[in-house]
Every structure is written in C-alpha cells, then in structure tokens.
C-alpha angles and dihedrals in degrees: 000000000000131000110213115209095158102093087347164034102227137113137234121207116187089341094309120125112235124187119225117231110259093239092053102047098091092045092051093047093048093052093043093054093052112037095189121105103268128204111254093227090051092050093047094045093049097046097041103029095157094057128082118250096266095048093045089051090051091051089051093052091047091051091052092047092052091053091053092046089053090053093247104138097181104123128073131179150115138251087286108039145019133206141168113265107266094230092059115100122218118207095213089057089052091051090050089049090053091052092047092053092048095046091041090059096246105100120155122227088258090053090063092059119085115238136176091263091060092057094041090052087076090061108057110173095339115215094022114122104181114131092236090055095046094054093051092043095051094045092051093043094054091045092052094045091053090047091052089053090051094048090052090052093048093050091047091052088052089051091240089140101166092055091042091054090049093053094043091048090052090053091048091049091051094051113010095180095054108109097198091060091046090051092055091052092049092046091053092052091048093048089052090051095249102133092162092055090047093052092044091054091046092050091052090051094045092051094045093047091051094046093049104035107009091236133113133230117268119279089246090059091053089051090052090067095037096257134124123229110250127184111253088230090057090055092058 
C-alpha cells in the first residue's frame, strides 16, 4: 500500500487507485509527512486550529472513521497518539531517499534515470497552503533540485550527453531562474562541443533573468561561455 502525496493525496492498494475521503485528506497527509507517533490533541489542534478542543477532537474522530469506512486501514494509534501504519509506503519519502542517495554519492544506475516520481517530487500536495505543508514541500523541492543538478553532472562526466541534457533541461524547466541548473545545462553543451547551443541556452537565461528580476548572471557564468558581462544600459 502506498500513500501518494506528490500530486495527491491518494492511495494505491495492489496497484489499484483509491480515492481518500475528502474529510480525511488533511489528516492522512499530516500523518504521512511525519511518521512519528503524534499526540492526538496536537494533531487535532494543528489541523483544525479555528475550532475549540472538543470540536477539533470530533473532526479528528470523524476523519479516522471515514478512512476505516473507505477500507483504508492506514492509521494506527491509541487514545493518546496516532501514526501511519509502518508498512505503508509514502512516495514523498521515496523521492527524498532518491535525492539522499544521489547527493550522498551512492546513486544506483536506476537513480540516474529520470522517472515520473522525480518530476512529481517538485509538486508535493499542490494547492495546499498550510504552513506544515509548505515547510515539507520547500525542503523536498530544494533537495530534489540539487539532486537533479548532481545527476546532470554525473551523466556529463560519463559522457552520456543526451541523458545529461534531458536531466539538466528538466531542472531548468522546474526552476528557470536557478543559475546552478542553467550552469549544468551549459556545461553539458560545452562538454559535447556545442558552443552555439551553450551560448543559446545562456542567452535565454540572461534575458529571462533580466526580464524577471532585473539582475544578470554571475561574472563566472559569462566566462564559462567566453563572454564578458556588460551592463544592459551599455548595450543600448
């Protein structure tokens, strides 16, 4: 059984897609993002902050009941605490594990291949604006972006240029204003001997960065493609 928070939440059981009852989604996501046993009062107070203690507790019990009624036996606990069943997998944890292996210098061959989970990892619980979601989302997003940069560098060093361009392009697409991702893409083109492609990619980044933020790439990035940083005003 897997809880999907990337683009979710929803659940798969033996490969079958199962929807989560609307009133249980936030409860499931909260427990899936923090696998520790959590105090019931803390869970209820965080998820229903505008309700008094009794009402928040009632909402928590209703959320648990709806999960059971839907046949989704994913939460365990006691009168004191709740936690996600240990056997249940969570896709955001798997994405974080992928990033940890890559950044830790121990990626597998499979880790160097882009999959749908890698892209989805940049979209944890889309449309949710709770503070507890945002902190997890941003931490995972930054981890995955750094891992994508690293995978691009590894593939470039192995001279697997087509795959390296694919990975670097994915990172650029996810965050166009991020210079480190743009550098990997340019470095791959240069390693492959495609100076024109490298300068074209750099020019797109330079233009986009100026239009969005009114700043320029770093001087080192200009030097990478054999150019000198010039003030936009001086260019006319």
